[in-house]
Backbone as ProteinMPNN parsed JSONL, in Angstrom:
{"seq_chain_A": "MMTGITAESSNLAHHLLMDTVIKVVLVVVALVVLAIGMVVIWRRAGRPNDRSGGTDDR", "coords_chain_A": {"N_chain_A": [[37.27, 13.748, 17.352], [37.904, 12.559, 20.684], [38.415, 9.142, 21.438], [38.375, 6.591, 23.322], [41.121, 6.123, 25.931], [42.984, 7.829, 24.883], [41.054, 10.769, 25.861], [40.442, 9.67, 27.792], [42.811, 10.338, 29.426], [43.098, 13.102, 29.025], [41.337, 14.117, 30.072], [42.235, 13.11, 32.431], [44.369, 15.35, 32.923], [43.403, 17.636, 33.035], [42.325, 17.547, 34.463], [44.178, 17.297, 36.964], [45.645, 19.153, 36.452], [43.456, 22.037, 36.983], [43.465, 20.907, 39.406], [46.567, 21.745, 40.501], [46.205, 24.552, 40.352], [44.135, 25.391, 41.809], [44.893, 24.472, 43.992], [47.599, 26.481, 44.229], [46.63, 29.1, 43.98], [45.124, 28.665, 46.668], [47.063, 29.184, 48.38], [48.86, 31.328, 47.804], [46.783, 32.685, 48.825], [46.767, 32.594, 51.427], [49.395, 33.324, 51.638], [48.962, 36.122, 51.866], [47.318, 37.22, 53.634], [48.166, 36.067, 55.42], [50.253, 37.913, 56.029], [48.884, 40.329, 56.061], [48.076, 39.679, 58.461], [50.428, 40.419, 59.863], [51.863, 42.487, 59.317], [49.179, 43.867, 60.74], [49.18, 43.186, 63.636], [52.072, 44.357, 63.947], [51.677, 46.904, 63.823], [49.839, 47.487, 66.508], [51.682, 46.271, 68.341], [53.078, 48.721, 68.598], [55.404, 49.832, 67.129], [57.978, 51.502, 65.592], [56.665, 53.32, 62.302], [59.136, 53.876, 60.722], [61.93, 53.607, 58.765], [64.634, 53.672, 60.054], [66.567, 52.275, 61.137], [66.505, 51.944, 63.872], [67.081, 53.766, 64.754], [66.846, 56.907, 66.869], [66.81, 60.732, 66.288], [64.863, 62.247, 67.847]], "CA_chain_A": [[36.486, 13.492, 18.773], [39.231, 11.684, 21.129], [37.581, 8.321, 22.18], [38.835, 6.005, 25.241], [41.96, 6.106, 26.192], [42.676, 9.884, 25.079], [40.141, 11.314, 26.157], [40.557, 9.913, 30.289], [44.1, 11.037, 29.857], [43.091, 14.494, 28.741], [40.049, 14.568, 30.925], [42.895, 13.82, 33.932], [45.671, 16.358, 32.617], [42.998, 18.85, 32.654], [41.599, 17.699, 36.251], [45.924, 17.458, 37.197], [45.579, 21.361, 36.087], [42.805, 22.261, 37.876], [44.197, 21.152, 40.807], [47.447, 22.518, 41.27], [45.682, 25.734, 39.746], [43.507, 25.79, 42.63], [46.247, 24.988, 45.141], [48.413, 27.586, 43.807], [45.839, 29.904, 44.684], [44.536, 29.513, 48.337], [48.972, 28.77, 48.877], [48.558, 32.6, 47.513], [45.888, 33.73, 49.549], [47.308, 32.647, 53.118], [50.454, 34.109, 52.112], [48.218, 37.02, 51.486], [46.398, 37.154, 55.207], [49.527, 35.43, 56.711], [51.19, 39.275, 55.219], [47.841, 41.558, 56.711], [47.918, 39.694, 59.815], [51.904, 40.511, 60.703], [51.282, 44.588, 59.277], [48.556, 44.72, 62.044], [50.396, 42.899, 64.558], [53.474, 44.884, 63.956], [51.005, 48.111, 64.206], [48.905, 47.639, 67.059], [52.351, 46.443, 68.479], [53.42, 50.215, 68.921], [56.988, 49.283, 66.695], [57.857, 52.488, 65.08], [57.054, 52.978, 60.793], [59.933, 54.592, 59.971], [62.963, 52.188, 58.978], [65.609, 54.706, 60.082], [67.472, 51.049, 61.404], [66.134, 52.109, 64.727], [68.057, 55.039, 65.877], [65.891, 58.178, 66.588], [66.94, 61.821, 66.101], [64.562, 63.54, 68.455]], "C_chain_A": [[37.346, 12.453, 19.014], [37.927, 10.627, 22.055], [38.939, 7.662, 22.945], [39.835, 6.593, 25.893], [42.286, 7.576, 25.988], [41.612, 10.933, 25.311], [40.191, 11.049, 27.913], [42.005, 10.505, 30.001], [44.143, 12.391, 29.606], [42.384, 14.665, 29.726], [41.224, 14.179, 32.428], [43.76, 15.005, 34.711], [45.002, 17.434, 32.973], [41.917, 19.035, 34.733], [42.5, 18.108, 37.074], [45.983, 18.795, 37.573], [44.627, 21.721, 36.947], [43.701, 22.462, 38.93], [44.9, 21.339, 41.839], [47.4, 24.304, 40.352], [44.7, 26.484, 41.44], [44.522, 25.822, 44.06], [47.055, 26.172, 45.418], [47.881, 28.165, 44.645], [45.337, 29.692, 46.103], [46.083, 29.549, 49.152], [48.749, 30.933, 48.559], [47.929, 33.387, 48.575], [46.024, 33.402, 50.694], [48.191, 33.226, 53.303], [49.998, 35.382, 52.439], [47.793, 37.521, 52.876], [47.708, 36.739, 55.59], [49.959, 37.262, 56.681], [50.529, 40.439, 56.56], [47.754, 41.182, 58.382], [49.07, 40.343, 60.583], [51.896, 41.872, 60.766], [50.421, 44.424, 60.578], [48.863, 44.757, 62.66], [51.382, 44.2, 64.586], [52.496, 46.387, 64.396], [50.955, 48.094, 65.562], [50.196, 47.069, 68.107], [53.371, 47.433, 69.726], [54.928, 50.061, 68.266], [56.678, 50.672, 65.461], [57.717, 52.008, 62.755], [58.451, 53.008, 60.327], [60.97, 53.125, 59.397], [63.963, 52.777, 58.728], [66.679, 53.307, 60.907], [67.378, 51.355, 63.559], [66.677, 52.985, 65.604], [66.984, 56.294, 65.717], [66.447, 59.067, 67.331], [66.379, 62.38, 67.11], [64.545, 63.787, 69.403]], "O_chain_A": [[37.661, 11.599, 18.186], [37.035, 10.95, 22.839], [40.083, 8.096, 23.079], [39.559, 7.63, 26.495], [41.925, 8.438, 26.789], [41.626, 11.985, 24.671], [40.053, 11.81, 28.87], [42.163, 11.482, 30.733], [45.175, 12.981, 29.924], [42.815, 15.536, 30.481], [41.092, 14.887, 33.426], [43.917, 15.43, 35.855], [45.708, 18.39, 33.295], [41.379, 19.814, 35.519], [42.242, 18.995, 37.887], [46.266, 19.371, 38.624], [45.13, 21.725, 38.07], [44.374, 23.415, 39.321], [44.708, 21.302, 43.055], [48.344, 24.959, 39.911], [44.685, 27.62, 41.915], [44.799, 26.731, 44.842], [47.192, 26.739, 46.502], [48.189, 28.1, 45.835], [45.131, 30.732, 46.728], [46.206, 29.886, 50.33], [48.442, 31.602, 49.546], [48.347, 34.421, 49.097], [45.208, 34.026, 51.373], [48.432, 33.757, 54.387], [50.612, 35.909, 53.367], [48.216, 38.668, 53.019], [48.249, 37.566, 56.324], [49.819, 37.735, 57.809], [51.097, 41.051, 57.464], [47.49, 41.96, 59.299], [48.894, 40.777, 61.721], [51.913, 42.509, 61.819], [50.964, 44.871, 61.588], [49.19, 45.861, 63.097], [51.203, 45.011, 65.494], [52.806, 46.876, 65.483], [51.921, 48.63, 66.106], [49.806, 47.447, 69.212], [53.947, 47.241, 70.797], [55.784, 50.213, 69.137], [55.691, 50.852, 64.747], [58.236, 51.106, 62.097], [58.861, 52.143, 59.554], [60.727, 51.938, 59.614], [64.466, 52.739, 57.605], [67.77, 53.765, 61.245], [68.229, 50.905, 64.327], [66.735, 52.978, 66.834], [66.415, 56.587, 64.665], [66.71, 58.893, 68.521], [67.136, 63.19, 67.644], [64.267, 64.939, 69.736]]}, "name": "protein", "num_of_chains": 1, "seq": "MMTGITAESSNLAHHLLMDTVIKVVLVVVALVVLAIGMVVIWRRAGRPNDRSGGTDDR"}
């Protein structure tokens, strides 16, 4: 069983790890929301869906 400084440092390490995990998850979610927003704006702006380099053979 851990006591004293060992228990406190283990508890601190756990909190720091959880803090980092939460921040990474928040950044990933923000990037997904940003990507979805960009796709919605791109489609509503009427841009072509094909990636042919902008050439139109019609």
